[in-house]
MIBASE-175040 format. One record per residue (C-alpha): residue number from 1; x, y, z; residue in three letters. Coordinates in Angstrom, 3 decimals, always signed. Layout:
! MIBASE-175040
+-----+----------+----------+----------+-----+
|   i |        u |        v |        w |  aa |
+-----+----------+----------+----------+-----+
| NUM |        X |        Y |        Z | ALA |
...
+-----+----------+----------+----------+-----+
***
This chain:
! MIBASE-175040
+-----+----------+----------+----------+-----+
|   i |        u |        v |        w |  aa |
+-----+----------+----------+----------+-----+
|   1 |  +65.451 |  -38.641 |  +58.793 | MET |
|   2 |  +66.578 |  -38.309 |  +55.096 | THR |
|   3 |  +63.147 |  -38.322 |  +53.114 | ALA |
|   4 |  +63.193 |  -40.527 |  +50.040 | HIS |
|   5 |  +59.625 |  -39.630 |  +49.326 | LEU |
|   6 |  +57.822 |  -36.394 |  +50.289 | SER |
|   7 |  +54.254 |  -35.115 |  +50.198 | LEU |
|   8 |  +54.257 |  -31.265 |  +50.852 | ARG |
|   9 |  +50.515 |  -29.515 |  +51.288 | GLY |
|  10 |  +49.186 |  -32.061 |  +49.063 | VAL |
|  11 |  +45.401 |  -31.633 |  +48.210 | THR |
|  12 |  +43.736 |  -33.788 |  +45.532 | LYS |
|  13 |  +40.251 |  -32.927 |  +44.293 | LYS |
|  14 |  +38.126 |  -34.706 |  +41.558 | PHE |
|  15 |  +35.193 |  -33.627 |  +39.713 | ARG |
|  16 |  +32.341 |  -35.674 |  +40.267 | VAL |
|  17 |  +28.561 |  -35.528 |  +39.681 | ARG |
|  18 |  +26.161 |  -34.641 |  +42.855 | ASP |
|  19 |  +23.966 |  -37.761 |  +43.743 | ARG |
|  20 |  +21.129 |  -35.845 |  +44.325 | ARG |
|  21 |  +21.125 |  -32.674 |  +42.001 | THR |
|  22 |  +23.114 |  -34.441 |  +39.173 | ARG |
|  23 |  +24.978 |  -31.412 |  +38.788 | ARG |
|  24 |  +28.939 |  -31.060 |  +38.539 | PRO |
|  25 |  +30.600 |  -30.980 |  +41.735 | ALA |
|  26 |  +33.909 |  -31.060 |  +43.461 | GLU |
|  27 |  +35.277 |  -33.963 |  +45.913 | LEU |
|  28 |  +38.161 |  -33.473 |  +47.862 | THR |
|  29 |  +39.952 |  -36.965 |  +48.341 | ALA |
|  30 |  +42.983 |  -35.749 |  +50.781 | VAL |
|  31 |  +43.661 |  -32.374 |  +51.890 | GLU |
|  32 |  +46.837 |  -30.428 |  +53.050 | GLY |
|  33 |  +48.846 |  -33.834 |  +53.357 | VAL |
|  34 |  +52.529 |  -33.453 |  +54.673 | ASP |
|  35 |  +54.156 |  -36.886 |  +54.759 | LEU |
|  36 |  +57.825 |  -37.957 |  +54.601 | ASP |
|  37 |  +59.266 |  -41.511 |  +53.927 | VAL |
|  38 |  +62.703 |  -42.577 |  +54.494 | ALA |
|  39 |  +64.867 |  -44.278 |  +52.525 | ALA |
|  40 |  +64.602 |  -48.023 |  +53.188 | GLY |
|  41 |  +61.552 |  -47.454 |  +55.411 | GLU |
|  42 |  +58.449 |  -49.713 |  +55.518 | PHE |
|  43 |  +55.586 |  -47.153 |  +55.986 | LEU |
|  44 |  +51.910 |  -48.251 |  +56.143 | VAL |
|  45 |  +48.770 |  -46.319 |  +55.597 | VAL |
|  46 |  +45.528 |  -46.971 |  +57.148 | VAL |
|  47 |  +42.290 |  -44.854 |  +57.189 | GLY |
|  48 |  +38.385 |  -45.213 |  +57.001 | PRO |
|  49 |  +36.887 |  -46.230 |  +53.986 | SER |
|  50 |  +36.787 |  -43.554 |  +51.243 | GLY |
|  51 |  +39.493 |  -41.336 |  +52.944 | CYS |
|  52 |  +41.943 |  -41.219 |  +50.064 | GLY |
|  53 |  +44.613 |  -44.026 |  +51.141 | LYS |
|  54 |  +44.551 |  -45.195 |  +47.346 | SER |
|  55 |  +44.571 |  -41.711 |  +45.971 | THR |
|  56 |  +47.726 |  -40.905 |  +48.031 | LEU |
|  57 |  +49.375 |  -44.050 |  +46.528 | LEU |
|  58 |  +48.284 |  -42.885 |  +43.073 | ASP |
|  59 |  +50.005 |  -39.614 |  +43.697 | LEU |
|  60 |  +53.222 |  -41.243 |  +44.956 | PHE |
|  61 |  +53.143 |  -43.233 |  +41.892 | GLY |
|  62 |  +52.664 |  -40.261 |  +39.233 | GLY |
|  63 |  +49.565 |  -41.960 |  +38.131 | LEU |
|  64 |  +47.425 |  -38.663 |  +39.350 | THR |
|  65 |  +48.705 |  -35.159 |  +39.626 | ALA |
|  66 |  +47.813 |  -33.017 |  +42.887 | PRO |
|  67 |  +45.469 |  -30.408 |  +42.811 | THR |
|  68 |  +47.714 |  -28.239 |  +44.803 | SER |
|  69 |  +51.025 |  -29.075 |  +46.699 | GLY |
|  70 |  +54.231 |  -31.093 |  +45.800 | ARG |
|  71 |  +55.290 |  -34.676 |  +45.520 | ILE |
|  72 |  +59.034 |  -35.317 |  +45.646 | LEU |
|  73 |  +61.218 |  -38.220 |  +45.103 | VAL |
|  74 |  +64.749 |  -37.456 |  +46.577 | ASP |
|  75 |  +64.007 |  -33.915 |  +46.301 | GLY |
|  76 |  +62.967 |  -34.048 |  +42.624 | ALA |
|  77 |  +59.310 |  -33.229 |  +41.645 | PRO |
|  78 |  +57.189 |  -36.098 |  +40.566 | VAL |
|  79 |  +55.746 |  -35.271 |  +37.074 | THR |
|  80 |  +54.307 |  -38.822 |  +36.229 | GLY |
|  81 |  +54.878 |  -42.637 |  +36.606 | PRO |
|  82 |  +58.433 |  -43.596 |  +36.657 | GLY |
|  83 |  +60.598 |  -46.757 |  +36.780 | LEU |
|  84 |  +62.166 |  -45.532 |  +39.936 | ASP |
|  85 |  +58.696 |  -46.528 |  +41.455 | ARG |
|  86 |  +57.009 |  -49.999 |  +41.310 | GLY |
|  87 |  +53.384 |  -50.593 |  +42.103 | MET |
|  88 |  +51.608 |  -53.746 |  +43.243 | VAL |
|  89 |  +47.792 |  -53.849 |  +43.278 | PHE |
|  90 |  +44.949 |  -55.809 |  +44.760 | GLN |
|  91 |  +44.184 |  -57.281 |  +41.355 | GLN |
|  92 |  +47.413 |  -59.176 |  +39.908 | TYR |
|  93 |  +47.139 |  -57.596 |  +36.550 | ALA |
|  94 |  +49.055 |  -60.380 |  +35.147 | LEU |
|  95 |  +49.062 |  -61.226 |  +31.388 | LEU |
|  96 |  +47.209 |  -64.490 |  +31.089 | PRO |
|  97 |  +48.666 |  -65.557 |  +28.170 | TRP |
|  98 |  +52.345 |  -65.212 |  +29.581 | ARG |
|  99 |  +53.802 |  -67.711 |  +31.805 | THR |
| 100 |  +55.058 |  -66.618 |  +35.306 | ALA |
| 101 |  +58.533 |  -65.972 |  +33.857 | GLN |
| 102 |  +57.031 |  -64.124 |  +30.860 | GLY |
| 103 |  +55.001 |  -61.899 |  +33.215 | ASN |
| 104 |  +58.244 |  -61.025 |  +34.985 | VAL |
| 105 |  +60.176 |  -60.403 |  +31.915 | GLU |
| 106 |  +57.583 |  -58.153 |  +30.633 | PHE |
| 107 |  +58.438 |  -55.414 |  +33.187 | GLY |
| 108 |  +62.010 |  -56.018 |  +32.140 | LEU |
| 109 |  +61.255 |  -55.281 |  +28.473 | GLU |
| 110 |  +60.089 |  -51.879 |  +29.464 | ALA |
| 111 |  +63.436 |  -51.032 |  +30.904 | THR |
| 112 |  +65.065 |  -52.365 |  +27.607 | ARG |
| 113 |  +67.051 |  -55.144 |  +29.368 | VAL |
| 114 |  +68.672 |  -57.197 |  +26.663 | PRO |
| 115 |  +66.582 |  -60.402 |  +25.849 | ARG |
| 116 |  +69.490 |  -62.755 |  +26.682 | ARG |
| 117 |  +69.521 |  -61.132 |  +30.329 | GLU |
| 118 |  +65.835 |  -61.190 |  +30.863 | ARG |
| 119 |  +65.473 |  -64.875 |  +31.808 | ALA |
| 120 |  +67.946 |  -65.107 |  +34.379 | GLY |
| 121 |  +66.734 |  -62.035 |  +35.965 | ILE |
| 122 |  +63.160 |  -63.262 |  +35.987 | ALA |
| 123 |  +64.264 |  -66.477 |  +37.517 | ARG |
| 124 |  +66.253 |  -64.892 |  +40.037 | GLU |
| 125 |  +63.291 |  -62.946 |  +41.353 | PHE |
| 126 |  +60.721 |  -65.762 |  +41.077 | LEU |
| 127 |  +63.339 |  -67.455 |  +43.417 | ASP |
| 128 |  +63.064 |  -64.327 |  +45.655 | LEU |
| 129 |  +59.366 |  -64.856 |  +45.982 | VAL |
| 130 |  +59.519 |  -68.434 |  +46.461 | GLY |
| 131 |  +58.269 |  -69.521 |  +42.884 | LEU |
| 132 |  +61.277 |  -71.408 |  +41.646 | THR |
| 133 |  +59.882 |  -74.387 |  +39.759 | GLY |
| 134 |  +56.812 |  -72.662 |  +38.870 | PHE |
| 135 |  +58.262 |  -70.467 |  +36.010 | GLU |
| 136 |  +56.311 |  -72.116 |  +33.045 | ASP |
| 137 |  +53.027 |  -71.885 |  +34.807 | ARG |
| 138 |  +50.237 |  -69.500 |  +33.464 | HIS |
| 139 |  +48.353 |  -67.373 |  +35.823 | PRO |
| 140 |  +45.295 |  -69.652 |  +35.747 | HIS |
| 141 |  +47.526 |  -72.572 |  +36.885 | GLU |
| 142 |  +48.507 |  -70.448 |  +40.136 | LEU |
| 143 |  +46.997 |  -69.907 |  +43.358 | SER |
| 144 |  +45.868 |  -66.533 |  +44.300 | GLY |
| 145 |  +48.974 |  -66.084 |  +46.644 | GLY |
| 146 |  +51.148 |  -67.296 |  +43.834 | MET |
| 147 |  +49.714 |  -64.818 |  +41.374 | ARG |
| 148 |  +50.545 |  -62.041 |  +43.788 | GLN |
| 149 |  +54.041 |  -63.205 |  +44.384 | ARG |
| 150 |  +54.494 |  -63.082 |  +40.544 | VAL |
| 151 |  +53.024 |  -59.436 |  +40.729 | ALA |
| 152 |  +55.435 |  -58.727 |  +43.480 | ILE |
| 153 |  +58.631 |  -60.350 |  +41.552 | ALA |
| 154 |  +57.506 |  -58.250 |  +38.263 | ARG |
| 155 |  +57.609 |  -55.176 |  +40.092 | SER |
| 156 |  +60.978 |  -56.003 |  +41.955 | LEU |
| 157 |  +62.796 |  -57.222 |  +38.851 | ALA |
| 158 |  +63.575 |  -54.075 |  +37.089 | TYR |
| 159 |  +64.985 |  -52.676 |  +40.775 | ASP |
| 160 |  +62.670 |  -49.640 |  +41.606 | PRO |
| 161 |  +63.773 |  -47.893 |  +44.556 | GLY |
| 162 |  +60.149 |  -47.753 |  +45.867 | VAL |
| 163 |  +57.649 |  -50.224 |  +45.887 | LEU |
| 164 |  +54.014 |  -48.973 |  +46.376 | LEU |
| 165 |  +51.345 |  -51.438 |  +47.380 | MET |
| 166 |  +47.534 |  -51.072 |  +47.156 | ASP |
| 167 |  +45.952 |  -53.691 |  +49.495 | GLU |
| 168 |  +48.032 |  -56.308 |  +47.936 | PRO |
| 169 |  +46.705 |  -59.016 |  +50.138 | PHE |
| 170 |  +42.961 |  -58.131 |  +50.802 | ALA |
| 171 |  +41.549 |  -60.916 |  +48.398 | ALA |
| 172 |  +43.662 |  -63.563 |  +49.907 | LEU |
| 173 |  +42.581 |  -66.092 |  +52.700 | ASP |
| 174 |  +43.834 |  -65.361 |  +56.108 | ALA |
| 175 |  +46.472 |  -68.030 |  +56.160 | GLN |
| 176 |  +47.730 |  -67.018 |  +52.874 | THR |
| 177 |  +47.707 |  -63.393 |  +53.757 | ARG |
| 178 |  +50.119 |  -63.943 |  +56.857 | GLU |
| 179 |  +52.319 |  -66.060 |  +54.897 | SER |
| 180 |  +52.780 |  -63.534 |  +52.502 | LEU |
| 181 |  +53.181 |  -60.665 |  +55.120 | GLN |
| 182 |  +56.152 |  -62.883 |  +56.185 | ASP |
| 183 |  +57.395 |  -63.164 |  +52.658 | GLU |
| 184 |  +57.259 |  -59.498 |  +52.118 | LEU |
| 185 |  +59.130 |  -58.419 |  +55.175 | LEU |
| 186 |  +61.864 |  -60.971 |  +54.420 | ARG |
| 187 |  +62.042 |  -59.561 |  +50.653 | ILE |
| 188 |  +62.005 |  -55.908 |  +52.172 | TRP |
| 189 |  +64.948 |  -56.732 |  +54.636 | GLN |
| 190 |  +66.777 |  -58.572 |  +51.681 | ARG |
| 191 |  +66.412 |  -55.611 |  +49.351 | THR |
| 192 |  +66.298 |  -52.551 |  +51.427 | GLY |
| 193 |  +63.538 |  -51.120 |  +49.159 | LYS |
| 194 |  +61.376 |  -48.191 |  +50.373 | THR |
| 195 |  +57.734 |  -49.569 |  +50.870 | VAL |
| 196 |  +54.512 |  -47.600 |  +51.122 | VAL |
| 197 |  +51.807 |  -50.199 |  +51.926 | PHE |
| 198 |  +48.107 |  -49.410 |  +51.912 | VAL |
| 199 |  +45.689 |  -51.571 |  +53.876 | THR |
| 200 |  +42.503 |  -51.617 |  +55.848 | HIS |
| 201 |  +43.738 |  -54.156 |  +58.327 | GLY |
| 202 |  +44.964 |  -52.912 |  +61.526 | ILE |
| 203 |  +46.890 |  -56.072 |  +62.401 | GLU |
| 204 |  +48.334 |  -56.103 |  +58.997 | GLU |
| 205 |  +49.464 |  -52.711 |  +59.535 | ALA |
| 206 |  +51.093 |  -53.277 |  +62.964 | VAL |
| 207 |  +52.834 |  -56.487 |  +61.683 | TYR |
| 208 |  +54.497 |  -54.849 |  +58.653 | LEU |
| 209 |  +54.841 |  -51.269 |  +59.318 | GLY |
| 210 |  +57.748 |  -49.591 |  +60.958 | GLY |
| 211 |  +55.452 |  -46.677 |  +60.998 | ARG |
| 212 |  +51.839 |  -46.533 |  +60.388 | VAL |
| 213 |  +50.354 |  -43.213 |  +59.151 | ALA |
| 214 |  +46.563 |  -43.053 |  +60.222 | VAL |
| 215 |  +44.435 |  -40.827 |  +58.036 | LEU |
| 216 |  +41.285 |  -38.933 |  +58.930 | THR |
| 217 |  +37.973 |  -39.488 |  +57.206 | SER |
| 218 |  +37.585 |  -37.786 |  +54.005 | ARG |
| 219 |  +38.898 |  -35.421 |  +53.130 | PRO |
| 220 |  +41.839 |  -37.378 |  +54.304 | GLY |
| 221 |  +44.547 |  -35.803 |  +56.184 | ARG |
| 222 |  +47.392 |  -37.172 |  +58.370 | VAL |
| 223 |  +45.997 |  -37.752 |  +61.651 | LYS |
| 224 |  +49.041 |  -39.234 |  +63.422 | ARG |
| 225 |  +52.196 |  -41.213 |  +62.381 | VAL |
| 226 |  +52.619 |  -44.081 |  +64.987 | VAL |
| 227 |  +55.983 |  -45.556 |  +65.381 | PRO |
| 228 |  +55.939 |  -49.306 |  +65.756 | ILE |
| 229 |  +58.414 |  -50.961 |  +68.062 | ASP |
| 230 |  +58.199 |  -54.476 |  +67.946 | LEU |
| 231 |  +62.132 |  -55.307 |  +68.063 | GLY |
| 232 |  +62.980 |  -58.147 |  +65.971 | ALA |
| 233 |  +59.864 |  -59.767 |  +64.489 | ARG |
| 234 |  +61.557 |  -62.950 |  +63.756 | ALA |
| 235 |  +62.695 |  -63.415 |  +67.395 | ASP |
| 236 |  +59.209 |  -63.703 |  +68.874 | VAL |
| 237 |  +57.267 |  -66.901 |  +67.982 | ALA |
| 238 |  +53.955 |  -65.468 |  +68.080 | ASP |
| 239 |  +54.256 |  -61.825 |  +67.753 | LEU |
| 240 |  +50.582 |  -61.113 |  +67.064 | ARG |
| 241 |  +49.782 |  -62.367 |  +70.578 | SER |
| 242 |  +52.401 |  -60.279 |  +72.255 | SER |
| 243 |  +51.629 |  -57.403 |  +74.818 | PRO |
| 244 |  +53.440 |  -54.882 |  +72.445 | GLU |
| 245 |  +51.444 |  -55.837 |  +69.524 | PHE |
| 246 |  +48.309 |  -55.520 |  +71.295 | ALA |
| 247 |  +49.234 |  -52.138 |  +72.455 | ARG |
| 248 |  +49.937 |  -50.823 |  +69.192 | HIS |
| 249 |  +46.819 |  -52.373 |  +67.600 | ARG |
| 250 |  +44.587 |  -50.713 |  +70.360 | HIS |
| 251 |  +46.183 |  -47.331 |  +69.957 | GLU |
| 252 |  +45.549 |  -47.365 |  +65.879 | ILE |
| 253 |  +42.093 |  -49.029 |  +66.589 | TRP |
| 254 |  +41.097 |  -45.940 |  +68.808 | THR |
| 255 |  +42.622 |  -43.539 |  +66.241 | LEU |
| 256 |  +40.449 |  -45.065 |  +63.492 | LEU |
| 257 |  +37.102 |  -45.708 |  +65.506 | HIS |
| 258 |  +37.105 |  -41.837 |  +66.486 | ASP |
| 259 |  +37.190 |  -41.097 |  +62.808 | GLU |
| 260 |  +34.579 |  -43.435 |  +61.891 | VAL |
| 261 |  +32.326 |  -42.009 |  +64.745 | VAL |
| 262 |  +33.030 |  -38.708 |  +63.492 | ARG |
| 263 |  +32.167 |  -39.452 |  +59.846 | ALA |
| 264 |  +28.932 |  -41.031 |  +60.887 | GLN |
| 265 |  +27.918 |  -37.901 |  +62.836 | ARG |
| 266 |  +28.555 |  -35.776 |  +60.044 | LEU |
| 267 |  +26.631 |  -37.933 |  +57.503 | THR |
| 268 |  +23.852 |  -38.962 |  +59.768 | GLY |
| 269 |  +24.742 |  -42.486 |  +59.590 | VAL |
| 270 |  +24.497 |  -44.678 |  +62.492 | SER |
| 271 |  +26.366 |  -47.914 |  +63.096 | GLY |
+-----+----------+----------+----------+-----+
***
């Protein structure tokens, strides 16, 4: 496997204030993480609450620097954010005074795409996410699922090689979430982007991922990377009800359950 993204011995510590003593303390979010993501791969990251999933995504995105270790994109060290990596968050972060098309064009302005070309590119990517006809709508005129589609189109429009997604569907209702999961897989297959997707949902992880990286409770380490073999997803009418899906879901649930139990024992908290 040729790695597009790599974490090598990555540890991230934060300065915090101890809740009891109110004195400065140090919190280790992730520790000694080694992880490779192949070009064009769809990797999903899951783990218990507070295990550092979002921290890993921020490290890949260059939004925060590791305390130790290295982050590489195509073998080159990551020193900060870059246009080679697009990010989609749970909160849509759309500009309320801009239309859907204007929001997608905003990303193109940062890459200095000539003004006369921006509109055509924006329409192309709004069409890709199924929003043809909604170009002139403002965010408050769109549903939550539509707003997230605009956010995805904005991140794709300037053509990053990597799409980093931090629980982008968590705030949506179940039906919209499943619809957007299908849409995202279609977009991924069409564009060939490398995707790193963080989620709390085990079913979402199995449905989307070619591999699922399971993290331990804090400090987050890679407990296991589970390959997901479901064949061609489009060939199965109700994939989530298939025996293969159930087997993968149970494997990941077991890995996560063991971590939750371990964390409760360490903290003295019972379920």
